[in-house]
C-alpha positions as CSV (number, residue, x, y, z in Angstrom):
1,X,84.4,142.3,97.1
2,X,82.4,144.0,99.7
3,X,79.3,142.0,100.5
4,X,76.0,143.2,99.1
5,X,74.2,144.9,101.8
6,X,73.1,147.8,100.0
7,X,72.0,148.9,96.8
8,X,74.6,149.4,93.7
9,X,75.1,152.7,93.9
10,X,75.8,154.9,90.4
11,X,75.9,158.4,89.7
12,X,77.3,161.1,92.0
13,X,76.0,164.0,94.1
14,X,75.7,163.9,98.0
15,X,72.7,161.4,98.0
16,X,75.0,158.6,96.3
17,X,78.1,159.6,98.4
18,X,76.1,159.0,101.5
19,X,74.7,155.8,100.0
20,X,78.5,154.6,99.2
21,X,79.3,155.8,102.7
22,X,76.5,153.7,103.9
23,X,76.9,150.8,102.1
24,X,80.9,150.7,103.1
25,X,79.8,150.9,106.8
26,X,77.6,148.2,106.7
27,X,79.9,145.9,104.5
28,X,82.5,146.3,107.8
29,X,79.8,146.1,110.7
30,X,77.3,142.9,108.9
31,X,79.7,140.3,108.2
32,X,80.5,140.7,112.3
33,X,76.4,140.4,113.1
34,X,77.1,136.9,114.9
35,X,79.8,138.6,116.7
36,X,77.4,141.0,117.9
37,X,74.9,138.9,118.5
38,X,77.2,136.7,120.9
39,X,78.3,139.6,122.5
40,X,74.4,140.8,123.1
41,X,73.3,137.3,124.3
42,X,76.5,136.9,127.1
43,X,75.7,140.8,128.1
44,X,71.6,140.0,128.6
45,X,72.3,136.8,130.6
46,X,74.9,137.1,133.0
47,X,75.4,141.6,133.6
48,X,74.9,141.9,137.5
49,X,71.4,142.9,136.4
50,X,71.0,140.2,133.4
51,X,68.8,137.1,133.1
52,X,71.4,134.5,134.8
53,X,73.8,137.1,136.8
54,X,77.4,135.4,136.9
55,X,80.5,137.4,138.2
56,X,83.0,135.1,136.2
57,X,81.5,135.1,132.9
58,X,80.3,138.8,132.8
59,X,84.2,139.4,132.3
60,X,83.2,138.2,128.7
61,X,81.5,141.3,128.3
62,X,83.7,144.6,128.2
63,X,86.8,143.4,126.7
64,X,84.4,141.7,123.9
65,X,83.0,144.9,123.1
66,X,85.9,147.6,123.7
67,X,88.6,145.3,121.5
68,X,87.4,142.1,120.1
69,X,84.2,144.1,118.3
70,X,86.4,147.1,117.3
71,X,88.8,145.1,115.7
72,X,86.4,142.7,113.8
73,X,85.5,145.1,111.7
74,X,88.9,146.8,111.2
75,X,89.8,143.6,110.2
76,X,87.0,143.5,107.8
77,X,87.2,147.0,106.6
78,X,90.7,145.9,105.9
79,X,90.1,143.2,104.0
80,X,87.8,145.2,102.0
81,X,90.0,147.2,100.4
82,X,93.1,145.1,100.2
83,X,92.6,141.3,100.8
84,X,94.0,139.3,103.7
85,X,96.9,141.6,103.6
86,X,94.6,144.4,104.2
87,X,92.6,142.8,106.7
88,X,95.8,142.1,109.1
89,X,97.2,145.3,108.5
90,X,93.8,146.9,109.3
91,X,93.4,144.6,112.5
92,X,96.8,146.1,113.8
93,X,96.0,149.4,113.4
94,X,92.8,149.2,114.9
95,X,94.7,148.3,118.0
96,X,96.1,151.9,117.8
97,X,92.5,153.4,118.4
98,X,91.1,151.0,121.3
99,X,94.0,151.1,123.2
100,X,93.6,152.9,126.5
101,X,90.2,154.3,125.0
102,X,87.2,154.1,127.5
103,X,84.3,154.0,124.9
104,X,83.9,151.0,122.3
105,X,86.2,152.3,118.9
106,X,83.6,151.4,116.5
107,X,83.7,154.6,114.6
108,X,87.9,154.4,115.3
109,X,88.3,151.1,113.9
110,X,85.8,152.0,110.6
111,X,88.5,155.0,109.8
112,X,92.1,152.9,110.6
113,X,91.1,149.5,109.3
114,X,90.6,150.6,105.3
115,X,93.5,153.5,105.9
116,X,95.8,150.7,106.7
117,X,94.7,148.6,104.6
118,X,94.7,151.5,101.6
119,X,98.0,152.5,102.1
120,X,99.8,148.9,102.5
121,X,97.7,148.7,98.8
122,X,99.8,151.8,97.6
123,X,102.8,150.1,99.2
124,X,102.7,146.9,97.3
125,X,101.6,149.0,94.3
126,X,105.4,150.5,94.1
127,X,107.5,148.1,95.8
128,X,106.4,144.8,93.5
129,X,107.8,145.4,90.5
130,X,111.5,146.8,92.7
131,X,111.8,143.6,94.5
132,X,114.3,140.9,94.0
133,X,112.9,137.3,93.3
134,X,113.7,135.6,96.4
135,X,112.7,138.3,99.1
136,X,109.5,138.9,98.1
137,X,108.3,137.5,101.7
138,X,110.8,139.2,103.6
139,X,109.3,142.4,102.0
140,X,105.9,142.0,102.3
141,X,106.0,140.8,105.8
142,X,108.1,144.1,106.6
143,X,106.0,146.0,104.8
144,X,103.2,145.0,106.6
145,X,104.5,145.4,109.7
146,X,105.2,149.1,109.3
147,X,102.5,149.6,107.9
148,X,100.3,148.5,110.2
149,X,102.3,149.8,113.0
150,X,102.7,153.1,111.6
151,X,99.0,153.5,111.6
152,X,98.2,151.5,115.2
153,X,100.6,154.6,116.7
154,X,98.9,157.3,114.6
155,X,95.5,156.2,115.7
156,X,96.8,156.2,119.3
157,X,98.0,159.9,118.8
158,X,95.2,160.8,116.1
159,X,92.3,159.4,115.3
160,X,91.5,158.1,118.9
161,X,91.4,161.9,120.2
162,X,89.4,162.9,117.7
163,X,86.8,160.3,117.9
164,X,87.0,161.1,122.0
165,X,86.1,164.6,121.7
166,X,83.7,163.5,119.1
167,X,81.7,161.8,121.7
168,X,82.6,164.8,124.4
169,X,80.7,166.9,121.6
170,X,77.6,165.1,121.6
171,X,77.5,164.7,125.3
172,X,78.1,168.5,125.2
173,X,75.1,169.3,122.9
174,X,72.7,166.6,124.6
175,X,73.8,168.8,127.6
176,X,72.8,172.1,126.1
177,X,69.4,170.9,124.9
178,X,68.6,169.3,128.1
179,X,69.5,172.8,129.9
180,X,67.3,174.8,127.4
181,X,64.4,172.1,128.0
182,X,64.2,170.9,124.3
183,X,64.4,167.7,125.1
184,X,62.9,166.2,121.9
185,X,65.3,167.6,119.7
186,X,67.8,165.9,121.7
187,X,66.6,163.1,119.3
188,X,68.7,164.9,116.8
189,X,71.7,164.3,118.7
190,X,71.5,161.2,120.4
191,X,70.0,158.8,117.8
192,X,72.6,159.6,115.4
193,X,75.6,159.5,118.5
194,X,73.6,155.8,119.0
195,X,74.1,154.5,115.5
196,X,77.9,155.3,115.5
197,X,78.0,153.3,118.8
198,X,78.4,156.0,121.3
199,X,75.3,155.1,123.3
200,X,76.7,154.0,126.4
201,X,79.5,157.2,126.7
202,X,75.9,159.8,125.6
203,X,73.9,157.8,128.1
204,X,76.6,156.7,131.0
205,X,78.3,159.5,130.4
206,X,76.3,162.8,130.4
207,X,72.5,161.5,130.9
208,X,72.7,158.9,134.0
209,X,74.5,161.4,136.1
210,X,72.0,164.3,135.6
211,X,69.2,161.9,136.1
212,X,70.4,160.4,139.4
213,X,70.8,164.3,140.6
214,X,67.0,164.2,139.2
215,X,65.9,161.5,140.7
216,X,67.3,162.3,144.0
217,X,65.4,165.5,143.8
218,X,62.2,164.2,142.4
219,X,61.5,160.5,143.0
220,X,62.4,159.7,138.9
221,X,63.4,161.2,135.9
222,X,62.9,161.4,132.7
223,X,66.5,161.6,131.2
224,X,66.7,157.9,131.9
225,X,64.7,157.6,129.0
226,X,66.3,159.8,126.5
227,X,68.7,157.0,125.0
228,X,67.6,153.9,126.8
229,X,64.1,154.2,125.1
230,X,63.6,150.6,123.1
231,X,61.2,152.2,120.6
232,X,62.9,153.6,117.9
233,X,65.1,150.9,117.8
234,X,61.8,148.4,117.8
235,X,60.3,150.6,115.0
236,X,63.3,150.3,112.7
237,X,63.5,146.6,113.1
238,X,59.5,146.1,112.2
239,X,59.9,148.3,109.3
240,X,62.7,146.4,108.0
241,X,60.6,142.9,109.1
242,X,58.1,144.0,106.8
243,X,59.8,145.9,104.1
244,X,63.1,145.7,104.3
245,X,65.2,143.7,101.9
246,X,63.9,139.8,101.5
247,X,67.4,138.6,102.2
248,X,67.5,140.9,105.6
249,X,64.2,139.7,107.1
250,X,65.2,136.3,108.5
251,X,67.7,137.8,110.4
252,X,65.1,140.5,112.4
253,X,63.3,138.8,114.5
254,X,66.3,137.4,116.4
255,X,67.5,140.8,116.3
256,X,64.1,142.2,117.8
257,X,64.2,139.7,120.5
258,X,68.0,140.9,121.6
259,X,67.3,144.4,121.4
260,X,63.3,144.8,122.9
261,X,63.6,142.2,125.5
262,X,67.5,142.0,125.9
263,X,68.4,145.4,125.6
264,X,71.1,145.2,123.9
265,X,70.9,148.0,121.7
266,X,74.1,147.5,119.2
267,X,72.0,145.0,117.6
268,X,69.8,147.2,115.3
269,X,72.8,150.1,114.6
270,X,74.0,148.1,111.5
271,X,70.8,148.2,109.6
272,X,70.7,152.1,109.8
273,X,74.4,151.9,108.4
274,X,72.8,149.7,105.5
275,X,70.5,152.8,104.3
276,X,71.3,155.8,106.7
277,X,68.4,157.6,105.4
278,X,66.1,155.3,108.0
279,X,68.3,157.2,110.7
280,X,65.6,159.7,110.4
281,X,63.1,157.5,111.3
282,X,65.1,156.7,114.8
283,X,65.2,160.7,114.9
284,X,61.4,160.6,114.6
285,X,60.7,158.0,117.1
286,X,63.0,159.1,120.0
287,X,61.5,162.6,119.9
288,X,58.0,161.4,119.6
289,X,58.6,159.3,122.6
290,X,60.6,161.9,124.5
291,X,57.4,164.2,123.6
292,X,54.9,161.8,125.1
293,X,57.1,161.1,128.3
294,X,56.9,165.5,128.9
295,X,53.4,165.4,128.2
296,X,52.6,162.5,130.9
297,X,55.3,163.7,133.4
298,X,56.8,160.0,133.3
299,X,60.2,159.1,134.5
300,X,62.3,156.0,135.7
301,X,63.5,155.6,139.4
302,X,67.4,154.6,137.9
303,X,69.1,154.1,134.7
304,X,67.5,150.9,132.9
305,X,70.4,148.4,132.0
306,X,70.5,146.9,129.9
307,X,67.5,149.0,127.6
308,X,65.1,146.0,127.6
309,X,61.3,146.6,128.4
310,X,61.8,144.5,131.0
311,X,64.3,147.1,132.6
312,X,61.4,149.7,132.1
313,X,59.1,147.5,134.0
314,X,62.1,147.2,137.2
315,X,62.8,150.8,136.6
316,X,59.2,152.6,136.4
317,X,58.4,154.2,139.9
318,X,54.1,153.3,141.0
319,X,51.6,155.1,139.7
320,X,54.0,155.7,136.8
321,X,52.9,152.7,134.1
322,X,51.0,154.5,132.0
323,X,53.4,157.4,130.9
324,X,56.6,155.4,130.3
325,X,54.8,152.3,128.3
326,X,52.8,154.9,126.4
327,X,56.3,156.6,125.5
328,X,57.5,153.4,124.2
329,X,54.4,152.5,122.4
330,X,54.5,155.9,120.6
331,X,58.0,155.7,119.7
332,X,57.9,152.4,118.2
333,X,54.9,153.4,115.9
334,X,56.4,156.6,114.6
335,X,59.7,155.2,114.1
336,X,57.8,152.1,112.4
337,X,55.9,154.7,110.1
338,X,58.6,156.8,109.0
339,X,60.6,153.7,108.6
340,X,58.1,152.1,106.6
341,X,58.0,154.9,104.1
342,X,61.6,155.8,103.7
343,X,61.4,152.0,102.6
344,X,58.8,152.7,100.2
345,X,56.8,150.1,101.6
346,X,58.2,147.1,100.3
347,X,58.6,149.0,96.4
348,X,62.4,149.7,97.2
349,X,63.2,146.0,97.9
350,X,61.8,144.8,94.7
351,X,61.7,147.1,92.0
352,X,64.5,150.1,93.2
353,X,67.4,150.2,90.5
354,X,70.5,148.2,91.3
355,X,68.4,146.4,94.0
356,X,70.2,144.5,96.6
357,X,72.5,141.8,95.2
358,X,71.6,138.3,96.2
359,X,67.9,139.7,97.6
360,X,66.3,137.6,94.8
361,X,69.6,134.8,95.2
362,X,69.0,133.9,98.9
363,X,72.4,135.3,100.1
364,X,72.5,135.8,103.5
365,X,73.9,138.9,105.8
366,X,77.4,138.3,106.2
367,X,77.9,136.2,102.9
368,X,80.6,137.9,100.4
369,X,78.6,138.4,97.6
370,X,79.3,141.6,95.3
371,X,78.0,145.2,94.9
372,X,81.1,146.3,92.6
373,X,83.3,147.7,95.5
374,X,86.6,145.4,95.0
375,X,87.9,142.1,95.4
376,X,90.7,141.6,97.6
377,X,94.0,140.8,95.8
378,X,94.7,137.1,96.2
379,X,92.2,136.6,99.0
380,X,90.5,133.0,99.3
381,X,87.5,132.1,98.0
382,X,87.7,134.6,95.1
383,X,85.8,132.5,92.5
384,X,83.4,131.2,94.6
385,X,82.5,135.9,95.1
386,X,82.1,136.0,91.9
387,X,80.1,132.9,91.1
388,X,77.3,134.3,93.5
389,X,78.4,138.1,92.1
390,X,75.9,137.0,89.2
391,X,73.5,139.2,88.6
392,X,69.7,136.8,88.9
393,X,67.2,137.5,85.8
394,X,65.2,139.7,88.5
395,X,68.1,142.3,89.4
396,X,68.3,143.4,85.0
């Protein structure tokens, strides 16, 4: 079963569809949040601009985000659909979208992992009753291999190029807004792109080159702060800490430290995926921050990498402190206010129909509790998962 990171959704319509999609995305990402934290710590410590720069240990950074994290997501997505067999083919299929890619293929992994598992589930349902006794293992292994390999090839030729075009389109949209002096509206594209883990592509592929050209002319550029501003993410995490589901609140302080002090923004993306409406809070905070930067004529001298408040200190030009940090503060405040409102100031965490399973039972993020999604066929730990899924009296 999918882990209980979102409320159980009933009914139909656009809202229910978005909630279900967010629940599935969260179910793929949140069980792997520990891996994201590990990558964030290694990145914050050992990259050339980190706390303890180390070239040898810094070699962990790129392979982890390029290969390990997408494969873990594809593995988890496959397991949600078809148990351990689905997990294996999901991981194999994810290799098809990560090979040769210069950007982290999280979005591609979220597509091909469950897709490969779904296809294998259909194939298994067709051939199981037609397989002769004694040939079960042979048939199972070959069907998994064929399906996994086929979807991996499809990922190389189909899904990978589509995701790259989505990334390129987001970058082109941001560039158009910049040229038409509509910078606050850039958050409408930047924040959703960030949540889909396209932040590095937008920042380093589009904003940084334009920012360096502007900084060479003016000595500073606002473009370095459009994506890297830690304020919107901080506001969302603070809203989660005070008003989010109780089962998730213990994980938020560490995420705040890694995000705001370490500059690893990816740590807060899964929290938005759990409740997609919170993207509005990030957009509002980002737009407010950009508007403040424009009003105060603020800018940085180079790209803050990673996007930590300490990196902002290092890249802020002389006499530019007020505008830069006022923009960060305003972005955090607006994002927090909108996020708190979208979370109902805590009311939804307790009284929302179908409140998170496990929020009152002490289930931790990453535990495999039930939300009504399908339990992997034959998956290990099935009885325990069913026990955890039992509703508590408060969930009636």
